[in-house]
VEXFITI-406446 format. One record per atom (N, C-alpha, C): x, y, z. Coordinates in steps of 0.05 Angstrom, whole numbers, padded with zeros to 5 digits, always signed. Example, Ala and Ser with C-alpha at 12.3 -4.5 7.8 and 13.67 -1.06 7.14 Angstrom:
<rs>
+00264-00114+00156 +00246-00090+00156 +00264-00066+00156 +00257-00045+00142 +00273-00021+00143 +00258+00001+00157 
</rs>
This chain:
<rs>
+00843-00524+00375 +00827-00503+00386 +00844-00489+00409 +00858-00503+00422 +00875-00492+00444 +00902-00483+00437 +00906-00476+00412 +00935-00469+00403 +00934-00443+00388 +00928-00421+00401 +00929-00395+00383 +00957-00389+00378 +00961-00374+00356 +00987-00366+00345 +01004-00353+00365 +00995-00337+00385 +01010-00323+00404 +01029-00341+00419 +01018-00365+00427 +01037-00381+00439 +01056-00396+00421 +01057-00393+00394 +01076-00405+00380 +01101-00385+00373 +01097-00362+00383 +01120-00341+00378 +01138-00336+00399 +01139-00354+00418 +01155-00352+00443 +01181-00364+00440 +01203-00353+00452 +01229-00363+00448 +01232-00386+00471 +01256-00399+00471 +01260-00422+00490 +01261-00413+00519 +01266-00388+00524 +01264-00377+00553 +01239-00379+00565 +01217-00381+00548 +01190-00381+00560 +01175-00408+00560 +01191-00429+00558 +01180-00456+00557 +01163-00462+00578 +01169-00455+00602 +01149-00465+00625 +01125-00447+00625 +01128-00422+00617 +01105-00405+00615 +01088-00414+00592 +01098-00420+00570 +01083-00431+00547 +01069-00458+00555 +01082-00476+00568 +01069-00501+00576 +01046-00493+00597 +01052-00476+00613 +01032-00470+00636 +01007-00456+00624 +01011-00438+00606 +00989-00424+00592 +00971-00440+00571 +00985-00462+00561 +00971-00477+00540 +00943-00491+00549 +00941-00502+00572 +00915-00514+00580 +00895-00492+00583 +00901-00465+00589 +00884-00443+00594 +00876-00433+00568 +00887-00438+00545 +00883-00428+00519 +00861-00439+00502 +00847-00458+00513 +00823-00470+00496 +00805-00482+00514 +00780-00476+00506 +00756-00485+00522 +00756-00516+00524 +00765-00530+00504 +00767-00560+00504 +00781-00569+00527 +00806-00559+00532 +00823-00567+00552 +00813-00559+00579 +00805-00534+00582 +00794-00522+00607 +00771-00541+00616 +00753-00545+00597 +00728-00559+00605 +00735-00586+00616 +00751-00602+00601 +00757-00631+00611 +00772-00629+00637 +00793-00612+00642 +00809-00613+00665 +00790-00605+00690 +00775-00586+00689 +00758-00580+00709 +00736-00602+00715 +00726-00612+00693 +00706-00634+00697 +00718-00659+00708 +00743-00664+00705 +00756-00687+00720 +00754-00683+00749 +00761-00657+00757 +00758-00651+00785 +00730-00656+00797 +00710-00644+00780 +00680-00646+00789 +00673-00675+00791 +00681-00692+00771 +00672-00719+00772 +00685-00734+00796 +00710-00727+00800 +00724-00740+00824 +00707-00735+00851 +00700-00711+00854 +00683-00705+00878 +00656-00719+00874 +00643-00720+00853 +00618-00732+00851 +00621-00764+00856 +00644-00774+00850 +00647-00805+00856 +00657-00807+00885 +00673-00786+00896 +00682-00789+00923 +00703-00809+00929 +00711-00809+00955 +00731-00827+00962 +00759-00824+00949 +00769-00849+00940 +00797-00848+00928 +00795-00835+00901 +00774-00830+00890 +00770-00818+00861 +00781-00791+00863 +00781-00778+00887 +00789-00749+00890 +00819-00747+00884 +00836-00768+00884 +00862-00767+00874 +00868-00786+00852 +00854-00807+00850 +00859-00827+00828 +00853-00814+00803 +00829-00801+00799 +00823-00790+00773 +00842-00768+00765 +00847-00746+00780 +00868-00728+00769 +00896-00740+00765 +00904-00759+00781 +00930-00771+00776 +00931-00789+00751 +00909-00800+00744 +00907-00817+00721 +00906-00798+00696 +00894-00775+00698 +00894-00758+00676 +00923-00746+00672 +00934-00735+00693 +00961-00723+00689 +00982-00743+00681 +00981-00768+00694 +01000-00789+00685 +00999-00794+00655 +00974-00800+00646 +00972-00807+00618 +00978-00783+00600 +00971-00759+00610 +00977-00735+00594 +01007-00732+00588 +01023-00741+00610 +01051-00739+00606 +01059-00760+00585 +01051-00781+00586 +01058-00804+00564 +01048-00793+00538 +01024-00780+00535 +01017-00770+00508 +01033-00749+00500 +01043-00732+00517 +01058-00710+00510 +01083-00720+00498 +01095-00740+00513 +01122-00750+00504 +01118-00763+00476 +01095-00777+00470 +01088-00789+00444 +01088-00766+00423 +01075-00744+00431 +01072-00722+00413 +01099-00710+00408 +01116-00705+00427 +01142-00693+00422 +01158-00711+00407 +01155-00739+00409 +01171-00756+00393 +01163-00761+00366 +01142-00746+00357 +01133-00745+00329 +01115-00769+00323 +01107-00784+00343 +01090-00806+00340 +01062-00796+00327 +01052-00809+00304 +01027-00800+00290 +01004-00813+00306 +00986-00796+00315 +00961-00806+00329 +00937-00791+00317 +00927-00800+00294 +00901-00787+00282 +00878-00787+00302 +00877-00805+00323 +00856-00807+00338 +00854-00785+00360 +00876-00769+00361 +00877-00751+00386 +00854-00732+00386 +00849-00717+00364 +00829-00697+00363 +00801-00710+00367 +00793-00731+00357 +00768-00746+00363 +00768-00753+00393 +00791-00761+00402 +00795-00770+00430 +00787-00749+00449 +00797-00724+00441 +00792-00701+00458 +00765-00694+00460 +00750-00696+00434 +00720-00692+00435 +00707-00713+00452 +00715-00738+00448 +00704-00760+00464 +00706-00757+00493 +00730-00744+00502 +00732-00741+00530 +00713-00720+00540 +00707-00701+00524 +00688-00678+00533 +00660-00691+00534 +00653-00708+00514 +00627-00723+00516 +00626-00739+00539 +00645-00755+00543 +00645-00775+00565 +00642-00759+00595 +00659-00739+00598 +00657-00727+00624 +00631-00711+00626 +00620-00701+00607 +00594-00687+00608 +00572-00707+00614 +00571-00730+00600 +00553-00750+00606 +00557-00761+00634 +00580-00767+00643 +00586-00776+00670 +00574-00758+00691 +00579-00732+00688 +00571-00713+00708 +00540-00710+00706 +00531-00709+00682 +00500-00705+00677 +00485-00726+00687 +00493-00750+00686 +00480-00774+00696 +00489-00784+00721 +00505-00770+00734 +00517-00777+00761 +00527-00805+00761 +00541-00813+00738 +00551-00838+00734 +00572-00845+00756 +00570-00870+00768 +00589-00877+00788 +00599-00906+00780 +00614-00907+00759 +00625-00935+00753 +00647-00945+00773 +00656-00969+00770 +00678-00976+00786 +00702-00956+00783 +00719-00950+00802 +00740-00931+00800 +00759-00938+00779 +00767-00964+00775 +00785-00971+00755 +00776-00964+00727 +00750-00966+00721 +00738-00959+00696 +00739-00928+00692 +00730-00914+00713 +00731-00885+00711 +00759-00877+00706 +00780-00887+00721 +00807-00878+00715 +00815-00886+00688 +00809-00907+00678 +00816-00914+00650 +00804-00895+00630 +00778-00888+00633 +00765-00868+00615 +00781-00841+00616 +00788-00831+00641 +00801-00806+00645 +00828-00806+00633 +00842-00830+00639 +00868-00835+00628 +00868-00833+00597 +00848-00844+00584 +00849-00843+00556 +00844-00814+00545 +00830-00799+00560 +00826-00771+00555 +00852-00754+00557 +00866-00759+00580 +00892-00747+00586 +00914-00755+00565 +00911-00778+00554 +00931-00786+00535 +00927-00770+00508 +00900-00766+00502 +00895-00751+00478 +00901-00721+00481 +00893-00711+00504 +00901-00682+00509 +00931-00677+00511 +00946-00695+00525 +00976-00694+00525 +00988-00695+00497 +00976-00714+00482 +00989-00716+00453 +00985-00688+00439 +00964-00676+00441 +00958-00651+00428 +00977-00631+00440 +00981-00630+00466 +01003-00611+00478 +01029-00616+00464 +01038-00641+00467 +01064-00647+00457 +01070-00642+00428 +01052-00654+00411 +01054-00650+00382 +01055-00622+00371 +01041-00603+00388 +01039-00579+00380 +01058-00557+00394 +01077-00569+00408 +01096-00551+00425 +01113-00537+00404 +01117-00512+00411 +01134-00494+00392 +01161-00505+00393 +01173-00507+00368 +01201-00514+00364 +01218-00495+00379 +01238-00510+00392 +01259-00490+00404 +01256-00487+00436 +01231-00494+00443 +01226-00495+00474 +01239-00519+00486 +01247-00516+00509 +01257-00539+00526 +01234-00554+00534 +01231-00580+00523 +01208-00598+00530 +01204-00604+00560 +01225-00605+00577 +01221-00610+00604 +01209-00586+00618 +01216-00563+00611 +01204-00541+00623 +01176-00535+00613 +01173-00540+00588 +01145-00537+00575 +01126-00558+00590 +01133-00583+00593 +01116-00602+00606 +01112-00597+00635 +01132-00585+00648 +01130-00578+00676 +01107-00558+00680 +01108-00539+00662 +01089-00517+00664 +01061-00527+00657 +01057-00545+00636 +01034-00557+00628 +01022-00575+00652 +01038-00591+00666 +01031-00608+00689 +01019-00590+00710 +01032-00568+00716 +01026-00549+00741 +00998-00538+00733 +00995-00528+00709 +00969-00517+00701 +00946-00538+00702 +00952-00561+00692 +00933-00583+00693 +00923-00590+00720 +00944-00593+00739 +00938-00598+00767 +00921-00576+00780 +00926-00552+00774 +00911-00530+00782 +00881-00529+00774 +00879-00536+00748 +00852-00538+00738 +00837-00563+00749 +00850-00583+00754 +00837-00606+00769 +00830-00598+00797 +00847-00583+00810 +00843-00575+00836 +00819-00553+00838 +00819-00537+00817 +00796-00519+00816 +00770-00534+00814 +00768-00557+00798 +00744-00571+00797 +00738-00585+00823 +00758-00597+00836 +00754-00607+00862 +00746-00587+00883 +00758-00565+00882 +00753-00546+00903 +00722-00535+00898 +00716-00530+00873 +00688-00522+00866 +00668-00543+00876 +00674-00568+00869 +00657-00589+00875 +00653-00592+00908 +00676-00590+00922 +00673-00592+00950 +00660-00570+00962 +00661-00547+00950 +00649-00520+00962 +00618-00524+00955 +00610-00537+00934 +00581-00541+00927 +00570-00564+00941 +00584-00579+00953 +00573-00602+00968 +00552-00594+00989 +00558-00571+01002 +00541-00562+01022 +00513-00550+01014 +00513-00546+00986 +00489-00536+00973 +00477-00558+00954 +00468-00547+00933 +00456-00567+00914 +00477-00579+00894 +00494-00592+00903 +00519-00605+00889 +00508-00623+00866 +00491-00641+00872 +00484-00661+00850 +00469-00646+00828 +00452-00626+00836 +00436-00612+00814 +00457-00594+00797 +00474-00581+00811 +00495-00563+00799 +00511-00580+00780 +00523-00603+00789 +00542-00619+00773 +00528-00632+00750 +00500-00637+00754 +00486-00652+00730 +00483-00629+00710 +00476-00605+00719 +00472-00584+00699 +00496-00578+00685 +00519-00577+00700 +00545-00572+00687 +00551-00595+00668 +00546-00619+00674 +00550-00642+00656 +00533-00638+00630 +00509-00629+00631 +00494-00626+00607 +00503-00601+00591 +00514-00582+00605 +00525-00559+00591 +00551-00566+00577 +00566-00584+00588 +00590-00595+00576 +00584-00611+00551 +00560-00627+00552 +00552-00642+00529 +00542-00622+00508 +00530-00602+00514 +00519-00582+00493 +00547-00569+00481 +00567-00562+00498 +00591-00552+00487 +00604-00573+00468 +00603-00597+00473 +00616-00619+00456 +00599-00618+00429 +00573-00614+00430 +00557-00615+00405 +00565-00591+00391 +00565-00570+00403 +00574-00544+00390 +00602-00547+00377 +00619-00557+00390 +00646-00560+00380 +00648-00577+00357 +00634-00601+00358 +00635-00619+00336 +00622-00607+00311 +00603-00588+00312 +00591-00577+00290 +00605-00555+00278 +00626-00546+00294 +00640-00521+00285 +00670-00524+00281 
</rs>
């Protein structure tokens, strides 16, 4: 869903740009990456840096597996599962132990990273592509964190719970189409 043909026609000079634009090119990636930031704010404390770092770290590993040609048929269902999990976590204001939350987020990052790496356009410099992708992912996590922190002064829990249920509705819609 996040891989329109326009991004597959770039030359090697645009590797960082292609990697940077990739997370912005599909609602599944955008949703999950912003939701990680929102959930981090909802959990608070160390989750503000542990969840985004868990996602990005495992996304890098997944990207390298994808680039190496590793076959992972679970990646696409894993992406959908990450949307469902994050939607449910936000919607129910779930506050599990930080290690468990980081594990779930890392699993989602691994699947998203695999998709990014496996579908990278041939001829692009992988290091530049991954650098762009990491930067964009971090920006989207920060967008979620910033939004969450800005909403804390208002109706944060209501807003994030509604956002969670909207993410779940998106996951249902995505799985049906």
